[in-house]
C-alpha positions, 0 to 999 in steps of 0.5 A: 430808565432813559440812557441820559438819566442812567448816565447822569446818576453814574456821573454824579456818583463818580463826581461826589465819590458816593460809595467806592469804585465799582458800587455803581454800574450801568446796564443797557439791557436790563429786563425787570419783572413784568417786562416780558423780555423788553429791555431798558437802561438801568443803574445797579447800586450797592444800596438804596442810600447810595442810589438816593444820594447819587440821584440827588446829586444828579438832580442838582447838576442838571440845568433847570430846563428840559433836561431836568424835567425829563430827569424828574419824570424818569425818576417818577417812573422808576422801578426797583429789583433787589439783586441780593447784594444790591439794587437795580433801578430801571 
């Protein structure tokens, strides 16, 4: 995930009061399955429902230009891991 997308999701979650404080975190250096040590930006969320709500809110906040096109493209390429007590999207 690109940094801009991760920050947009976190910003939307905070603005819309999705979940409670601490339910969302950014990881700058997440290495998911099959990444062979490469790292990327990621969003850690309490559950999929909260994550989807934050992504939806972020999409509405973006201007209909290149930013929103990049965001949509980034969301199409998302992968997820289960963290036991939450999910990580990267």
